[in-house]
C-alpha positions as CSV (number, residue, x, y, z in Angstrom):
1,M,-5.7,126.5,-169.6
2,A,-7.9,123.7,-168.6
3,A,-9.2,123.7,-171.9
4,A,-5.2,123.0,-173.2
5,L,-4.8,120.7,-170.9
6,L,-7.9,118.6,-171.5
7,A,-6.9,118.4,-175.2
8,F,-4.0,117.3,-175.0
9,L,-5.2,114.1,-172.3
10,A,-7.9,113.4,-175.0
11,A,-5.2,112.6,-177.7
12,P,-5.2,109.4,-178.8
13,A,-2.1,109.1,-177.5
14,V,-3.5,108.8,-174.0
15,A,-6.7,107.2,-174.8
16,A,-4.5,104.6,-177.0
17,G,-3.7,103.2,-173.3
18,P,-3.8,104.4,-169.7
19,P,-0.2,105.9,-169.4
20,P,1.4,105.9,-165.6
21,G,0.6,108.2,-163.1
22,K,3.9,110.0,-163.6
23,A,3.2,110.9,-167.3
24,I,0.1,111.8,-166.8
25,Y,0.8,114.3,-163.8
26,E,3.9,115.6,-165.4
27,S,2.4,116.0,-168.8
28,A,-1.2,117.8,-167.4
29,C,-0.4,119.2,-163.9
30,A,3.0,120.1,-163.2
31,A,2.1,123.5,-165.2
32,C,0.7,124.4,-162.4
33,H,1.7,121.9,-159.5
34,G,5.4,121.8,-160.0
35,L,7.6,118.8,-161.4
36,D,8.4,118.0,-157.5
37,G,4.9,118.8,-156.4
38,R,5.7,122.2,-154.3
39,G,3.6,124.2,-156.4
40,M,4.6,126.5,-159.2
41,P,5.4,130.3,-158.3
42,K,2.6,133.4,-158.6
43,S,4.7,134.5,-161.9
44,A,4.6,131.5,-163.2
45,V,0.8,130.3,-163.1
46,G,-0.6,133.9,-163.3
47,F,-3.1,133.5,-160.7
48,E,-3.4,134.7,-156.9
49,T,-4.1,131.4,-155.5
50,P,-0.9,129.6,-154.6
51,P,-0.8,125.7,-155.5
52,P,-1.2,123.4,-152.8
53,D,2.5,122.1,-151.5
54,F,2.1,117.9,-152.0
55,T,5.1,117.6,-150.1
56,N,2.7,118.4,-146.8
57,C,2.2,115.3,-145.6
58,A,0.7,116.8,-142.7
59,S,-1.9,118.8,-144.9
60,F,-2.4,116.2,-147.9
61,N,-2.2,112.6,-146.6
62,K,-4.7,112.6,-144.3
63,E,-7.3,113.2,-147.1
64,P,-8.9,109.7,-148.5
65,D,-8.7,108.8,-152.1
66,G,-11.9,109.5,-153.0
67,D,-11.8,113.3,-151.9
68,W,-8.4,113.4,-154.5
69,H,-10.7,111.2,-156.5
70,A,-13.4,113.7,-156.6
71,V,-11.5,116.6,-157.1
72,I,-9.7,115.5,-159.8
73,H,-12.6,114.2,-161.6
74,E,-14.9,117.4,-161.2
75,G,-12.8,120.1,-160.3
76,G,-12.0,122.4,-156.9
77,P,-15.6,123.1,-156.6
78,A,-16.6,119.6,-156.0
79,R,-15.0,120.0,-152.5
80,G,-15.4,123.7,-152.0
81,W,-12.0,124.4,-152.9
82,S,-10.9,126.9,-156.1
83,T,-12.5,126.8,-159.3
84,I,-8.6,127.3,-160.8
85,M,-8.4,123.6,-160.5
86,P,-10.5,122.5,-163.8
87,A,-12.7,119.1,-164.0
88,F,-10.3,116.1,-166.4
89,G,-13.6,113.6,-166.2
90,D,-14.3,113.5,-169.7
91,A,-9.9,113.2,-170.3
92,L,-9.0,110.0,-167.6
93,S,-10.7,106.9,-166.7
94,S,-11.4,106.4,-162.9
95,E,-8.3,103.8,-163.5
96,Q,-6.3,106.5,-165.0
97,I,-7.2,109.2,-161.8
98,G,-6.0,106.5,-159.7
99,E,-2.3,106.3,-161.3
100,V,-2.0,109.7,-160.7
101,I,-3.5,110.0,-157.3
102,E,-0.5,107.4,-156.5
103,Y,2.0,109.2,-158.1
104,V,1.1,112.4,-156.7
105,R,0.6,110.5,-152.5
106,G,4.7,109.8,-153.4
107,F,5.7,113.4,-153.0
108,C,5.4,112.8,-149.2
109,K,8.2,111.0,-148.0
110,N,7.5,110.3,-144.5
111,K,5.5,106.7,-144.5
112,A,4.8,107.1,-140.6
113,W,1.5,109.1,-141.9
114,P,-1.3,106.9,-142.1
115,R,-3.2,107.6,-145.3
116,G,-6.6,109.1,-145.2
117,D,-8.6,106.4,-146.1
118,L,-8.3,104.9,-142.9
119,N,-9.9,107.8,-141.3
120,I,-13.1,105.9,-140.5
121,P,-16.3,107.8,-140.0
122,R,-16.9,109.0,-136.3
123,A,-19.3,107.1,-134.5
124,L,-21.1,108.6,-131.5
125,M,-19.4,106.4,-128.7
126,T,-16.9,104.3,-130.1
127,E,-13.1,106.3,-130.0
128,K,-11.9,106.0,-133.6
129,A,-8.0,105.2,-133.9
130,F,-6.8,107.4,-136.8
131,P,-5.7,110.8,-135.3
132,E,-7.7,113.9,-136.0
133,G,-7.7,117.7,-135.6
134,E,-11.3,118.3,-135.1
135,V,-13.9,119.8,-132.7
136,V,-16.4,117.7,-131.9
137,T,-19.5,118.9,-129.7
138,T,-22.3,115.8,-129.0
139,T,-25.4,116.2,-127.2
140,S,-27.7,114.0,-125.5
141,I,-31.4,114.1,-124.1
142,N,-33.0,111.5,-122.4
143,A,-36.4,110.5,-123.2
144,R,-37.3,108.8,-120.4
145,D,-36.6,108.0,-116.5
146,G,-35.8,111.8,-115.6
147,A,-35.3,114.6,-117.6
148,A,-31.8,115.2,-118.2
149,V,-29.4,116.8,-121.2
150,G,-25.7,116.9,-121.4
151,T,-23.2,118.2,-123.9
152,V,-19.8,117.0,-124.2
153,T,-17.3,119.1,-126.5
154,I,-14.3,117.7,-127.1
155,Y,-11.2,119.8,-128.9
156,E,-8.5,117.7,-130.9
157,K,-5.5,118.4,-131.5
158,R,-2.9,116.5,-133.9
159,F,0.8,116.3,-133.3
160,G,3.5,115.3,-136.0
161,A,1.9,111.8,-137.8
162,L,0.5,109.7,-135.0
163,D,-0.2,111.7,-131.7
164,Q,-3.4,113.3,-130.9
165,L,-4.1,115.8,-127.9
166,E,-7.7,115.8,-126.9
167,I,-9.7,117.9,-124.2
168,K,-13.0,117.2,-123.5
169,T,-15.5,119.3,-121.4
170,P,-19.1,118.4,-120.7
171,V,-21.7,120.5,-119.6
172,G,-25.0,119.0,-118.4
173,F,-29.0,119.7,-117.1
174,N,-31.0,118.0,-114.5
175,K,-34.5,118.1,-113.3
176,R,-35.0,117.7,-110.2
177,E,-38.3,116.1,-108.0
178,T,-39.1,119.7,-107.2
179,G,-39.4,120.3,-111.3
180,T,-36.6,123.0,-111.2
181,W,-33.4,122.3,-113.0
182,T,-29.8,122.2,-111.6
183,G,-26.9,122.6,-114.1
184,G,-23.5,123.4,-114.8
185,I,-19.7,122.3,-116.0
186,G,-18.9,118.2,-115.5
187,D,-15.8,116.3,-115.0
188,V,-13.1,117.6,-117.4
189,G,-10.5,115.3,-119.7
190,I,-7.5,115.4,-120.8
191,G,-6.1,112.6,-123.0
192,W,-3.6,111.5,-125.5
193,K,-3.6,109.1,-128.1
194,R,-1.2,107.3,-130.8
195,V,-1.0,105.0,-133.4
196,L,0.2,101.9,-133.2
197,F,0.2,100.2,-136.2
198,H,-1.8,101.2,-139.9
199,S,-1.8,99.1,-143.2
200,L,-3.2,100.4,-146.0
201,D,-3.1,96.7,-147.4
202,K,-4.4,95.5,-145.1
203,G,-6.8,98.0,-144.1
204,S,-6.3,98.2,-140.4
205,I,-5.3,101.3,-138.0
206,L,-4.5,100.3,-134.0
207,S,-4.1,102.9,-131.9
208,A,-3.9,103.3,-128.0
209,G,-4.3,106.0,-125.3
210,G,-5.3,107.3,-122.0
211,E,-7.3,110.1,-120.5
212,M,-7.1,111.9,-117.2
213,V,-10.4,113.1,-116.0
214,L,-10.7,115.9,-113.4
215,P,-13.1,116.4,-110.7
216,A,-14.6,119.4,-112.0
217,G,-18.0,118.7,-111.4
218,D,-20.5,119.3,-108.8
219,R,-21.0,115.2,-107.6
220,S,-23.9,117.0,-105.2
221,K,-25.8,117.6,-108.3
222,G,-25.1,114.4,-110.2
223,L,-22.4,116.6,-112.6
224,G,-19.3,114.4,-111.2
225,K,-17.4,111.7,-109.8
226,G,-16.0,113.2,-107.4
227,T,-13.1,111.9,-108.0
228,K,-9.8,111.7,-110.5
229,L,-10.2,109.1,-112.9
230,F,-7.3,107.1,-115.2
231,E,-9.3,105.7,-118.3
232,P,-6.7,103.8,-120.4
233,F,-8.0,102.2,-124.0
234,A,-6.8,100.8,-127.3
235,S,-8.9,101.6,-130.7
236,Y,-9.3,99.8,-133.8
237,G,-10.2,100.7,-137.1
238,Q,-11.0,97.9,-140.2
239,L,-11.9,98.6,-143.9
240,L,-14.5,96.1,-145.2
241,P,-15.5,95.7,-149.2
242,G,-18.4,97.5,-150.6
243,D,-17.1,101.4,-148.6
244,S,-17.8,99.5,-144.9
245,H,-16.2,99.2,-141.9
246,M,-15.3,98.1,-138.5
247,Q,-14.2,99.8,-135.1
248,F,-13.4,98.7,-131.7
249,Q,-12.9,100.3,-128.5
250,V,-12.1,98.6,-125.2
251,G,-10.9,100.6,-122.2
252,G,-11.2,101.2,-118.3
253,E,-12.2,103.4,-115.7
254,F,-9.9,103.7,-112.1
255,P,-10.6,106.2,-109.8
256,T,-8.5,107.4,-107.5
257,D,-10.8,107.4,-104.9
258,T,-13.3,103.7,-105.3
259,S,-15.4,105.0,-102.2
260,K,-16.9,107.7,-104.6
261,A,-16.8,105.8,-108.2
262,P,-16.3,101.9,-108.8
263,R,-13.5,100.7,-111.1
264,A,-15.4,99.4,-114.6
265,M,-14.9,98.4,-118.0
266,F,-16.3,99.5,-121.2
267,W,-16.3,97.8,-124.7
268,R,-17.8,99.5,-128.1
269,T,-17.9,97.9,-131.2
270,A,-19.1,100.2,-134.7
271,L,-20.5,98.9,-137.9
272,G,-21.5,101.0,-140.8
273,K,-21.5,101.6,-144.7
274,T,-20.9,105.2,-146.3
275,I,-22.8,106.1,-149.6
276,A,-22.1,108.9,-151.5
277,Q,-24.6,111.0,-153.7
278,D,-23.9,112.1,-157.4
279,R,-22.0,109.3,-158.5
280,G,-19.9,108.9,-155.2
281,F,-18.5,112.6,-155.6
282,G,-21.5,114.3,-153.6
283,R,-23.1,113.9,-149.9
284,A,-21.9,111.3,-147.8
285,W,-24.2,108.8,-145.7
286,T,-22.9,106.6,-143.0
287,P,-25.4,104.4,-141.5
288,M,-24.3,102.7,-138.6
289,V,-25.1,101.0,-135.6
290,E,-23.0,101.0,-132.1
291,F,-22.8,97.7,-129.6
292,V,-21.8,99.5,-125.9
293,A,-21.8,97.4,-123.2
294,D,-19.8,98.3,-119.5
295,R,-19.5,96.4,-115.9
296,E,-18.2,97.7,-112.6
297,F,-15.5,95.3,-110.7
298,E,-17.7,94.9,-107.9
299,T,-19.4,91.7,-106.2
300,G,-22.5,91.2,-107.9
301,A,-22.4,94.1,-111.0
302,K,-24.3,93.1,-114.2
303,T,-22.7,93.6,-117.5
304,N,-24.8,96.9,-119.2
305,W,-25.7,96.5,-122.8
306,D,-27.0,99.3,-125.1
307,V,-27.5,99.8,-129.1
308,V,-27.3,102.9,-130.7
309,P,-28.3,103.4,-134.5
310,Q,-27.3,106.6,-136.2
311,F,-26.6,108.1,-139.4
312,Q,-23.5,110.3,-139.8
313,V,-24.2,112.8,-143.1
314,T,-21.2,115.4,-144.4
315,L,-23.0,118.8,-144.2
316,S,-20.4,120.9,-146.1
317,K,-19.2,120.0,-150.1
318,R,-15.7,120.0,-148.3
319,Q,-17.2,117.3,-146.3
320,H,-15.2,119.3,-143.1
321,I,-18.2,119.8,-141.7
322,M,-20.5,116.8,-140.5
323,A,-23.9,115.7,-138.4
324,N,-24.6,112.2,-136.9
325,F,-27.9,111.6,-135.4
326,G,-28.6,108.2,-133.3
327,V,-30.7,106.6,-130.1
328,K,-28.9,104.7,-127.6
329,I,-31.9,102.1,-126.0
330,P,-31.0,99.9,-123.2
331,A,-30.9,96.3,-124.3
332,N,-31.3,94.4,-120.8
333,N,-31.3,96.0,-117.5
334,T,-33.2,98.7,-118.6
335,A,-35.2,99.4,-114.8
336,G,-33.2,103.4,-114.8
337,R,-31.3,103.4,-117.7
338,P,-32.9,105.7,-120.2
339,I,-33.3,105.9,-123.7
340,Q,-31.2,108.3,-125.1
341,I,-31.7,110.7,-128.7
342,M,-28.1,111.8,-129.2
343,F,-26.4,113.8,-132.1
344,Y,-23.1,116.0,-132.7
345,L,-21.8,118.6,-135.1
346,L,-18.2,117.8,-136.3
347,W,-16.0,120.4,-137.7
348,D,-12.8,118.9,-138.7
349,Y,-10.8,122.4,-138.8
350,L,-7.6,121.5,-140.4
351,D,-9.8,121.6,-143.6
352,G,-11.2,125.3,-143.1
353,G,-13.2,127.4,-141.6
354,L,-17.0,126.8,-140.3
355,R,-18.2,129.1,-143.1
356,E,-15.8,127.7,-146.1
357,G,-16.7,124.9,-148.0
358,W,-20.1,125.3,-148.9
């Protein structure tokens, strides 16, 4: 089937000029994917793996154009999918593939879903605006000013086009002056995020959310604040030329008992650029730098600034398993504020299991 499609697409009628995406799709793709994008039945295609349903906005609108382009150009295995999907890189130009992608995107009729191109790479500390379905485990290790190790696991669940539930569970270990270690669970957070605005034409996405932090940790061991906190925030993402991006987050911390924890605010900015191997079809590397600040609402309080250079790398072919490595460095008020080594592992479980897509 793939050879017949490639031969058809390579014919002079196609080579003479780029036809619209609909014409290419109907002549080369509809035999498997159906004229309506829902996929042809097993009896028609003759193989066990069912073709995807392109009308399912939840499954396909979250993927960036780069992933679609890689699968069409290089075939299904380029992103860890089935070998049944052939490669069309020898038959279609990049412009023609772009036309096909734009046509297939139209099978999702609900325009409330933000396009996957607005799913900017996740920084270590700045909350991104795009709603996700992920599990992320972030670890921080003090490199000076007291031995401590902290791990935060975040479960994210997307609801519909615009909303996301988030559950945050921290675990910490601190070394006492006696040389012994103490550890346990920290304060647990439950949050909600909603997209307020998104525009692929402008390359912008804006979200707002809030998190309730429950005092599950032991304050005497340095594993919690001993009071409930509410943390409202806003997050903004902006695509920039040359596969670069900017992200910004601003928020506050408002405890119910200010004798145990002060009110505070924070703001974070992340700048980065994605570089993909193998002509843009392979592993993606994203060097980033974050500028992080916080300030307590108390008389004489100072604004603390940190710089966090880092890089994210995709580990699986499907690019649903990622890692990020960085260092959090105090830029001012350095006394008692440690340099921290930070890294995370991210699993986008909506794209498959941990052992899939390699």
